[in-house]
N, C-alpha and C positions, 0 to 999 in steps of 0.2 A: 512606291510604296516604301515608308521605311523601313528599315529592320526593325524596329520596336514594334511596329503594327502587325508586319507579319508573323512575328515571333508570336504576338497573343491571339492570329487569328491560330496558329501552326497549335501550341500551346489547345488553344478552345479543341480543335480537331482531336488532338489528345483523350482529351477528357473526355469527348462525347465516344469515341471509339471505344472507352473502356465499357460505356453503358451500353452500345450494342453489342459490344462481344459476348457479354455477359445474358443479355435477353435473347440472343440467337442462340446462347451455347457454342459460341464461334470460342472454341480454344487458342485457337492463331491469333485469330485476331486479338482476341484480351492480352493472350502475352507480347504481341507486337506493341506492345502500350508502354514498355516496361525494359531498363539495361536488362542485360543479360540476368544479375542478379540484383535483386532489390531489399529491401527491409522494409517488412508490412507487420503493423498492427491493429487488430481491430479491437475495439471496447464501449463497454457500456450496455446496456439492455441488457439482454439473455446472455452476452459476453462478457459479460463481467469486466474486468481488470484486462483481461487478453493480454496477451503475451507476446513481444516483440520479435520475430524471427527472420533470418536468411535466407532466400529461397532462389531460385531457377526461378526464370518468366516462365520456361514451358511447364512447368514442375505447377506452378500456382495457376498457371491459365487452365491446366487439366483438373486442379482440386475446385480452381470454383465453380467452371462448368460444372462440373459430375455433381456439386453441391446443390448446383441451382434446377438440375434437371431433375430433380424429388418433384418442383413446380411444374403445370403443365405451362405456365404462362407465368412469365413477370415481367414486372416495367418499370425502369428505372427513370425516374426525372431528377435532372442535373440541373443546377445555376449558379455558372460561373461569377462568382462576384469580386473573384480579387487575382487579380495577378501580379509579382513583384517578380520584375527581370533585374538581375544582374550579371551581363556580363552574358556567360552560358550556362548560368545556373537561372532557376524561376522557381518562385513557392507560388503556390495558388491554392484556393480557399473556393470550396465548391460544398454548395447547400446540396441535397441530395432527400428524396422522398422514394422508397421502394414499393412496389406490390407485389405478393408472391402467394399465387391462384394457389389452393391446395387439389389436389388431387381428389377424383372422386372415393378413389377407394380408402383415403384415410375416410372419408367420412364427411357430410357434410359440415362446413365448415366456413366460416368468413374469411378474408384472404388476410393473411401475416403483414398488418403493416408497417414499416418503419420507417423515422426519419431522423436527420442526424447533419454530418460535414466533414469533410474529407480536407486534409493538409497533405498537398504534396509537391516532393520537391523532385524538380526536375534537372537534366542535363540536355544540353545542346550534344549530338553525338553526330557523325559523320552521318547517317540516316536519319534525321530530323532530331525533335525532341522527345525524351523519354521519361517512365517519371524513373526515379532510384529509391526512394521511401516516399512511402506514404500512411497515415493512418485515417483510418475511417471511425468515427466518430457517434455513436448512436444514442441519440439525445431522447429517443420516443422510442415504443413500440405497441402494439395490441395486436390482440387473437394472436399472438406467441401459440402455436402450434406445438402436438407431444413430439419430442425427437427434433428441438430448433438446435441450432449450430449453438456452440456453445465455445469460450473464449478458451 
């Protein structure tokens, strides 16, 4: 197997581990996707313009899994549309849809659905490909629950 083909497979595994870690509320798995420090920007929809910030991967993993724990079930669907490789760096374009099922204690509500795309900047590390910078661009939402996260 050629290096670029192997790299593409490994990068795909990183992207999908993100979704699995989020949906399982596995902070360690989620954090393992990222370099020790990462830059994050979540924008669009209920997040507004968002704000770019740099955070430790473990802290970010805990923040995301804690926020998702509000929902009894989530399901993130990803389609990895594009991987651009340049030596030990890569950029991806990943389309996503996510469903967040509302807890019964919050009343009967339809799931909070959203869609958009991720842009990842990955680097090759001694332990494999890791996301160093990423942006989540939310392009649509429906059924936004009360107290939804804000940017």
